[in-house]
C-alpha positions in Angstrom: 0.0 0.0 0.0 1.1 3.5 -0.8 0.2 6.4 1.6 1.7 9.8 0.6 0.9 12.5 3.2 1.9 16.1 3.7 0.8 19.1 5.8 -0.6 22.0 3.8 -1.6 25.6 4.3 -1.9 28.0 7.2 -3.2 25.3 9.5 -0.8 22.6 8.6 -3.6 20.2 7.7 -2.5 16.7 6.7 -3.6 15.6 3.2 -3.2 12.0 2.2 -3.1 10.2 -1.1 -3.8 6.5 -0.7 -3.4 3.8 -3.3 -2.7 0.0 -3.4 0.7 0.8 -5.0 2.5 3.4 -7.1 1.2 3.7 -10.6 -2.4 2.9 -9.6 -5.6 4.6 -8.8 -5.7 6.6 -5.6 -8.1 8.3 -3.1 -7.3 11.8 -1.8 -8.2 12.5 1.8 -8.8 16.1 3.0 -7.3 18.4 0.4 -7.4 21.6 2.5 -5.9 25.0 2.4 -3.2 25.3 -0.3 -3.1 21.5 -0.7 -3.6 21.4 -4.5 0.1 21.8 -5.5 1.1 19.1 -3.0 -1.6 16.8 -4.5 -0.3 17.3 -8.0 3.3 16.8 -6.9 2.4 13.4 -5.3 0.3 12.4 -8.3 3.3 13.0 -10.6 5.9 11.5 -8.3 3.9 8.2 -7.7 2.2 8.1 -11.1 -1.2 8.0 -9.5 -4.7 8.4 -11.0 -7.1 10.0 -8.5 -10.7 8.6 -8.5 -12.2 10.4 -5.5 -11.8 12.9 -2.8 -13.1 11.8 0.7 -13.5 14.3 3.5 -13.3 13.7 7.3 -15.3 16.8 7.9 -16.2 20.2 6.4 -13.9 22.7 8.0 -12.2 25.0 5.5 -8.7 23.8 6.5 -9.8 20.3 5.2 -11.9 21.2 2.2 -10.4 24.5 0.7 -8.8 22.7 -2.3 -11.7 20.3 -3.0 -13.1 22.3 -6.0 -9.7 22.7 -7.9 -8.6 19.1 -7.1 -11.9 17.5 -8.1 -12.1 19.7 -11.2 -8.5 18.9 -12.3 -9.2 15.2 -12.2 -12.9 15.1 -12.8 -13.7 13.1 -9.6 -16.4 13.3 -7.0 -16.1 14.5 -3.4 -17.6 12.4 -0.6 -18.7 14.2 2.6 -21.2 13.5 5.5 -24.5 15.4 4.8 -24.3 17.2 8.2 -21.1 19.0 7.0 -21.9 19.5 3.3 -23.0 23.1 3.8 -19.5 24.1 4.9 -18.0 23.7 1.5 -20.1 26.7 0.2 -20.4 28.6 3.5 -17.2 28.0 5.5 -17.8 30.8 8.0 -20.8 29.0 9.4 -18.5 26.0 10.3 -15.3 27.7 11.5 -16.5 31.1 12.8 -16.0 34.6 11.5 -13.0 35.4 13.7 -10.9 32.4 12.6 -12.1 32.3 9.0 -12.0 35.9 7.9 -8.2 36.5 7.7 -8.0 33.9 4.8 -11.5 34.1 3.3 -10.3 36.5 0.5 -7.8 34.0 -0.9 -10.1 30.9 -0.8 -12.2 29.3 -3.5 -15.3 28.1 -1.8 -18.2 26.1 -3.2 -19.1 22.5 -4.1 -17.4 20.5 -6.8 -19.6 19.3 -9.7 -20.2 15.9 -8.1 -20.8 15.5 -4.4 -21.7 12.2 -2.8 -22.8 11.8 0.8 -21.2 9.5 3.4 -23.2 7.3 5.7 -22.2 5.7 9.0 -20.9 2.1 8.5 -20.6 2.5 4.7 -18.0 0.6 2.8 -16.4 2.6 0.0 -14.8 0.5 -2.7 -12.6 3.1 -4.4 -9.2 2.7 -6.2 -8.9 -1.0 -5.2 -9.3 -0.1 -1.5 -12.2 -0.6 0.9 -12.6 2.3 3.3 -14.9 1.8 6.3 -16.8 5.0 7.3 -17.6 5.7 10.9 -19.7 8.8 11.8 -17.8 10.4 14.7 -19.5 13.7 15.7 -18.0 16.0 18.3 -15.5 18.2 16.4 -18.3 18.8 13.9 -21.7 17.3 13.5 -20.7 15.5 10.3 -17.2 14.3 11.3 -16.3 10.9 10.1 -13.3 8.6 10.2 -12.0 6.2 7.6 -10.6 2.7 8.3 -8.5 0.4 6.1 -8.1 -3.2 7.1 -4.8 -5.0 7.7 -3.3 -6.1 4.4 -0.3 -8.5 4.1 2.3 -7.0 6.4 0.6 -3.6 6.7 -1.3 -3.1 10.0 -4.8 -1.6 10.0 -4.9 2.2 9.2 -7.2 4.7 10.8 -7.7 8.2 9.2 -9.0 10.0 12.3 -9.5 13.5 10.9 -9.8 15.9 13.9 -11.3 13.3 16.2 -8.0 11.9 17.6 -4.5 13.3 17.5 -1.3 12.1 19.1 -1.9 13.0 22.7 -5.0 15.1 22.1 -8.4 15.4 20.4 -10.2 18.0 18.2 -11.4 21.2 19.6 -15.1 21.5 20.5 -15.5 25.3 20.7 -16.3 25.8 17.0 -19.9 25.7 15.6 -21.2 22.1 15.7 -18.6 21.1 18.4 -19.8 19.2 21.4 -17.5 17.7 24.1 -19.9 15.0 25.2 -20.4 13.8 21.6 -16.6 13.8 21.0 -15.9 11.7 24.0 -18.7 9.3 23.0 -17.2 9.1 19.5 -13.8 8.3 21.0 -15.3 5.5 23.1 -17.4 4.1 20.3 -15.1 4.5 17.3 -11.5 4.5 18.7 -11.5 2.3 21.8 -12.5 -1.0 20.0 -9.6 -0.7 17.5 -6.6 -3.0 17.8 -3.5 -1.5 19.5 -1.5 -2.0 16.3 -3.8 0.3 14.3 -1.9 3.2 12.8 -3.5 6.6 13.3 -3.1 9.2 10.6 -4.8 12.3 11.9 -5.8 15.7 10.4 -2.9 17.4 12.1 0.4 16.4 13.6 2.4 13.1 13.6 1.5 9.5 13.1 0.6 7.5 16.1 -1.1 4.2 17.0 -4.2 3.3 19.0 -1.9 1.4 21.4 0.2 4.5 22.1 -2.9 6.6 22.5 -4.6 4.1 24.8 -1.6 4.3 27.1 -0.9 8.1 26.9 -3.8 10.1 25.6 -5.7 11.6 28.5 -8.9 11.8 26.6 -8.8 8.2 25.4 -7.8 7.1 28.9 -10.8 9.0 30.3 -13.3 7.3 28.1 -11.6 3.9 28.8 -11.8 4.5 32.5 -15.5 5.5 32.2 -16.3 2.3 30.2 -14.4 0.2 32.7 -16.5 1.8 35.4 -19.6 0.7 33.5 -18.3 -2.9 33.1 -17.4 -2.6 29.5 -13.6 -2.9 29.7 -13.7 -6.5 28.5 -15.7 -5.8 25.4 -14.1 -7.5 22.4 -12.0 -5.3 20.1 -12.7 -5.2 16.4 -10.6 -4.5 13.4 -11.4 -2.3 10.5 
């Protein structure tokens, strides 16, 4: 499997291109602010053919380059329906104070083809099977994407802004909710195998095992579950 990732734009948002191997079709995850040049560089370097853009949520730092990237490759964008409005009206999702300094340089709007994500959906794209999990808390329409273990590659979890190395996404923006975020951590993250690689929307790579041991938020929801007698619930893969 090939995963080419890079941070882009003013917020350093991670964008990922995922393919079975170099020279094959790929999926682009979260082409945000100023990500288009990095996408094109990765496409050329690895001889990739994009077939879709998939979005973990609708904040402008994750979707700002969706229109040019989808247009350049004539591909659809997938997003949860609760966050779709943010592509055309990003201020409603990120707030005027945060968004206004960069609004003048952004191209907002929907690409020609938008498809909506559903919880539990299996997306068969570019020879990959992405499992979608609705994970509200950072936004109402936040989702994560999981890839199963393949050959000697461990499971991979694209967490968006739900789970970072040592932290979680903020909940003070429109649509954020701390209780929902903690519930999503418990429901979506805790059952994953320790070996699962976490590729988040910001910051470095980590694993579920590392986060289970050190992330105070994941430790909190694990302790809460143990208190309710759920600590021995079986873990699942992707």
